[in-house]
N, C-alpha and C positions, 0 to 999 in steps of 0.2 A: 068791851073794848079793848083794840090793840095799841102796844106803844109803838106804832109804826103809821104811816100814812103814805100814799102813793098818789102823785097829783100830776098828770100830763100837761105840761107846757107849750108844747108844740117844737116842730122842728124848727133848727136855726131861720131858716128864707120865713118863717112865720110870726117871728119877735115885734116885728116893726107893726103888727097889727094889734098888739097889746097897747092898752093905754092904762097909766095909772100913776100913782105917785103916795106920797108919804101923808097928804094933805091934799085937797081940791085945787087949792092954789099953786101947787106943785107938780099935778098930774101933768102927764105930756104923752104923746104918742111914742112908742116904741120902749115902754118900761112896763115891767109887771113885778109888783111886790109880792115872792111868792110867799114870802113867812107869813102875809096877812091871812093866805088863804091855807094856812097850815097850824096844826097846835105847835109852832116852834116856842121853846123857851130860852134857849141858848145862842143861836144861831139865825142871823138873817139874812136873805138871799133875794137878790133881786134880777131878772134877767133882760137885758137893754138891747136896744138897735137904733142907731142914729145912720141920718142919710149920709151920704158923701157931702164934707161942707157944714153940716150940720153940727151945733156945738151946744153942750152943756148952757150956755148964758149966764153961770154963776160959779164961785168959787164957795167951797165949804169946808168945815174943819170939823172935827168931834173931838169932845173933851174926855171921853172914856172908851171911846169904841174904836179898834182896828177893823180896819178893811183890806180885804185882798180880790184884786181886781184880776180875773183870769179872761183873757181874749180869744176869742175864739174864730173869728173870720174879721175880714175888711183891714184897712191899715188907718193909724188915726196918731194922736199925741195927747198925753198927760202933761198938765202944767202941775207940778210939785213944789209948793214953796218959790223959790225963784230960778226953777228949771223945767225945761219942756225934755220929755223923753219920746222917744218914737214906740210904739205900741203895735202888734199885730199878732197873728195866729200862734200862740204856744209863748206870747208875754204874759209875763204874772207878775203884779205891781203889788207889795204889801205898804199901805200908809197907817203909820202910827197916828194914836191921838195928838193932835195939837198942829200937825201937818195940813197947810191949805192944798185943795184938790179941785180940779176942774179937766176937761176932758171934750176933743172934738175929732170928728171923723176926716179924713185927711181930704181937703177939697181937690176935685176934680178926680176924685176916685172912681172905680166902677161897682166899689161893692161896698153895702153897709158895713158899718164899725159895729161887730157883735162881742158883748161881752157880759160876764156874769160877775156879782158883787157880792162878796162874801162878808156878814158884819159879824163881829163877835165883840165880847166885853167880859170883864169879870175878873176871874183869878186866871194866872199864869198857866200855860198846858205845861205837863212836865213832860223830859225830853224825851223818856220812851212811856207811851202808855202802860200804865200802872193799874188798870182794871180792867183788862183784857185776858181772855183765858181762852184757850184752843179746846178745842172737843174733836179728837182724831178719832174717836169711835163712831159718830154719828155719821152716816151715808151720805153724801152729795146729793140732793133731791131731783137733780137729772139724770141720775144712773137708774137704768132698769136693776 
């Protein structure tokens, strides 16, 4: 067994076909809990797609987990405590523990709102990775 895994989750325009959630009562169309399909220990990941005008329909907070939302397509909004921020391709939103959050795809839009949500918890990451080591003598695998 190796210490890596490869999983195909499909192209962005296929994400709406996913159906999933963390529990049966929270499953919905357009969500795939990728980390449930991998042997992930420290990082969680969901792939998400909402139709124009569709919304999460709930607020939530985390006590110990930090989330990073990376928006890849469409337009929408995120509710963050008492604020609403506009989101679209290239928007990255970090949400710390204790912050209430919700989201929706822009009403009247022409594209699905698509994003990755990356979840992590535990100890703080160092400013510079201290467990990295380069191997300049190793040839690149795609050169002959």
